KOLNUBA-427492 format. One record per residue (C-alpha): residue number from 1; residue in three letters; x, y, z. Coordinates in steps of 0.02 Angstrom, whole numbers. Layout:
BEGIN
<r resi="NUM" resn="ALA" X="X" Y="Y" Z="Z"/>
...
//
This chain:
BEGIN
<r resi="1" resn="UNK" X="5568" Y="5596" Z="4951"/>
<r resi="2" resn="UNK" X="5516" Y="5605" Z="4769"/>
<r resi="3" resn="UNK" X="5328" Y="5628" Z="4757"/>
<r resi="4" resn="UNK" X="5202" Y="5590" Z="4623"/>
<r resi="5" resn="UNK" X="5041" Y="5681" Z="4670"/>
<r resi="6" resn="UNK" X="4873" Y="5619" Z="4609"/>
<r resi="7" resn="UNK" X="4722" Y="5731" Z="4632"/>
<r resi="8" resn="UNK" X="4536" Y="5726" Z="4596"/>
<r resi="9" resn="UNK" X="4491" Y="5782" Z="4422"/>
<r resi="10" resn="UNK" X="4323" Y="5847" Z="4486"/>
<r resi="11" resn="UNK" X="4406" Y="5976" Z="4599"/>
<r resi="12" resn="UNK" X="4537" Y="6042" Z="4477"/>
<r resi="13" resn="UNK" X="4424" Y="6186" Z="4427"/>
<r resi="14" resn="UNK" X="4420" Y="6256" Z="4603"/>
<r resi="15" resn="UNK" X="4584" Y="6200" Z="4680"/>
<r resi="16" resn="UNK" X="4757" Y="6237" Z="4610"/>
<r resi="17" resn="UNK" X="4838" Y="6117" Z="4736"/>
<r resi="18" resn="UNK" X="4921" Y="6260" Z="4830"/>
<r resi="19" resn="UNK" X="4882" Y="6186" Z="5001"/>
<r resi="20" resn="UNK" X="4955" Y="6018" Z="4947"/>
<r resi="21" resn="UNK" X="5114" Y="6107" Z="4892"/>
<r resi="22" resn="UNK" X="5119" Y="6209" Z="5051"/>
<r resi="23" resn="UNK" X="5109" Y="6059" Z="5168"/>
<r resi="24" resn="UNK" X="5247" Y="5974" Z="5068"/>
<r resi="25" resn="UNK" X="5355" Y="6129" Z="5074"/>
<r resi="26" resn="UNK" X="5331" Y="6155" Z="5261"/>
<r resi="27" resn="UNK" X="5328" Y="5968" Z="5301"/>
<r resi="28" resn="UNK" X="5164" Y="5980" Z="5395"/>
<r resi="29" resn="UNK" X="5017" Y="5861" Z="5413"/>
<r resi="30" resn="UNK" X="5046" Y="5708" Z="5301"/>
<r resi="31" resn="UNK" X="5228" Y="5757" Z="5280"/>
<r resi="32" resn="UNK" X="5269" Y="5788" Z="5462"/>
<r resi="33" resn="UNK" X="5427" Y="5698" Z="5512"/>
<r resi="34" resn="UNK" X="5496" Y="5684" Z="5335"/>
<r resi="35" resn="UNK" X="5681" Y="5719" Z="5350"/>
<r resi="36" resn="UNK" X="5727" Y="5715" Z="5165"/>
<r resi="37" resn="UNK" X="5699" Y="5853" Z="5041"/>
<r resi="38" resn="UNK" X="5529" Y="5834" Z="4957"/>
<r resi="39" resn="UNK" X="5539" Y="5847" Z="4769"/>
<r resi="40" resn="UNK" X="5383" Y="5840" Z="4661"/>
<r resi="41" resn="UNK" X="5412" Y="5724" Z="4513"/>
<r resi="42" resn="UNK" X="5240" Y="5750" Z="4439"/>
<r resi="43" resn="UNK" X="5061" Y="5797" Z="4471"/>
<r resi="44" resn="UNK" X="4913" Y="5722" Z="4382"/>
<r resi="45" resn="UNK" X="4729" Y="5693" Z="4406"/>
<r resi="46" resn="UNK" X="4646" Y="5525" Z="4432"/>
<r resi="47" resn="UNK" X="4574" Y="5543" Z="4257"/>
<r resi="48" resn="UNK" X="4396" Y="5559" Z="4318"/>
<r resi="49" resn="UNK" X="4278" Y="5435" Z="4396"/>
<r resi="50" resn="UNK" X="4305" Y="5295" Z="4437"/>
<r resi="51" resn="UNK" X="4491" Y="5340" Z="4443"/>
<r resi="52" resn="UNK" X="4559" Y="5200" Z="4335"/>
<r resi="53" resn="UNK" X="4688" Y="5314" Z="4253"/>
<r resi="54" resn="UNK" X="4766" Y="5348" Z="4423"/>
<r resi="55" resn="UNK" X="4849" Y="5177" Z="4415"/>
<r resi="56" resn="UNK" X="4939" Y="5201" Z="4249"/>
<r resi="57" resn="UNK" X="4982" Y="5380" Z="4297"/>
<r resi="58" resn="UNK" X="5058" Y="5322" Z="4461"/>
<r resi="59" resn="UNK" X="5160" Y="5191" Z="4368"/>
<r resi="60" resn="UNK" X="5224" Y="5324" Z="4248"/>
<r resi="61" resn="UNK" X="5276" Y="5439" Z="4390"/>
<r resi="62" resn="UNK" X="5370" Y="5294" Z="4471"/>
<r resi="63" resn="UNK" X="5459" Y="5263" Z="4304"/>
<r resi="64" resn="UNK" X="5508" Y="5447" Z="4308"/>
<r resi="65" resn="UNK" X="5582" Y="5435" Z="4482"/>
<r resi="66" resn="UNK" X="5443" Y="5447" Z="4610"/>
<r resi="67" resn="UNK" X="5471" Y="5342" Z="4766"/>
<r resi="68" resn="UNK" X="5309" Y="5401" Z="4847"/>
<r resi="69" resn="UNK" X="5134" Y="5415" Z="4773"/>
<r resi="70" resn="UNK" X="5021" Y="5536" Z="4863"/>
<r resi="71" resn="UNK" X="4833" Y="5536" Z="4844"/>
<r resi="72" resn="UNK" X="4782" Y="5716" Z="4877"/>
<r resi="73" resn="UNK" X="4654" Y="5756" Z="5010"/>
<r resi="74" resn="UNK" X="4527" Y="5800" Z="4876"/>
<r resi="75" resn="UNK" X="4518" Y="5613" Z="4840"/>
<r resi="76" resn="UNK" X="4522" Y="5539" Z="5014"/>
<r resi="77" resn="UNK" X="4449" Y="5678" Z="5122"/>
<r resi="78" resn="UNK" X="4343" Y="5774" Z="4998"/>
<r resi="79" resn="UNK" X="4432" Y="5940" Z="5018"/>
<r resi="80" resn="UNK" X="4375" Y="6069" Z="4964"/>
<r resi="81" resn="UNK" X="4201" Y="6012" Z="4912"/>
<r resi="82" resn="UNK" X="4164" Y="5900" Z="5062"/>
<r resi="83" resn="UNK" X="4137" Y="5745" Z="4957"/>
<r resi="84" resn="UNK" X="4272" Y="5610" Z="4967"/>
<r resi="85" resn="UNK" X="4293" Y="5499" Z="4815"/>
<r resi="86" resn="UNK" X="4186" Y="5342" Z="4829"/>
<r resi="87" resn="UNK" X="4323" Y="5251" Z="4733"/>
<r resi="88" resn="UNK" X="4470" Y="5309" Z="4841"/>
<r resi="89" resn="UNK" X="4505" Y="5145" Z="4930"/>
<r resi="90" resn="UNK" X="4490" Y="5042" Z="4772"/>
<r resi="91" resn="UNK" X="4603" Y="5166" Z="4681"/>
<r resi="92" resn="UNK" X="4733" Y="5157" Z="4821"/>
<r resi="93" resn="UNK" X="4731" Y="4967" Z="4823"/>
<r resi="94" resn="UNK" X="4751" Y="4957" Z="4634"/>
<r resi="95" resn="UNK" X="4898" Y="5079" Z="4638"/>
<r resi="96" resn="UNK" X="4981" Y="4981" Z="4779"/>
<r resi="97" resn="UNK" X="4965" Y="4819" Z="4682"/>
<r resi="98" resn="UNK" X="5034" Y="4894" Z="4522"/>
<r resi="99" resn="UNK" X="5182" Y="4995" Z="4589"/>
<r resi="100" resn="UNK" X="5239" Y="4866" Z="4716"/>
<r resi="101" resn="UNK" X="5291" Y="4868" Z="4897"/>
<r resi="102" resn="UNK" X="5448" Y="4972" Z="4872"/>
<r resi="103" resn="UNK" X="5344" Y="5127" Z="4834"/>
<r resi="104" resn="UNK" X="5271" Y="5222" Z="4981"/>
<r resi="105" resn="UNK" X="5087" Y="5273" Z="4969"/>
<r resi="106" resn="UNK" X="5020" Y="5422" Z="5067"/>
<r resi="107" resn="UNK" X="4831" Y="5436" Z="5064"/>
<r resi="108" resn="UNK" X="4807" Y="5620" Z="5105"/>
<r resi="109" resn="UNK" X="4899" Y="5785" Z="5104"/>
<r resi="110" resn="UNK" X="4807" Y="5901" Z="5222"/>
//
């Protein structure tokens, strides 16, 4: 699995994505059952509200080899600030439409 990770720009100041990396490395939570090696192709933020840059950034990571786009839990579950992105579902839908059905989308990490 070749992952392109997209995270919330608002939480970058307080979260260095270590838990996202840990669950990928140990194949826990969102990555449970993954048999293949997990390789991180890239990590980027959504670009800030309302997350429009997430789409072009996901496309670029796919061009660079990602077969899976992961929306970090800071976007979909609000970790660590307890406030999920109000644009998460729209962002996910836009990414799915742009990258196509051959790319897997995971909507959380931990």
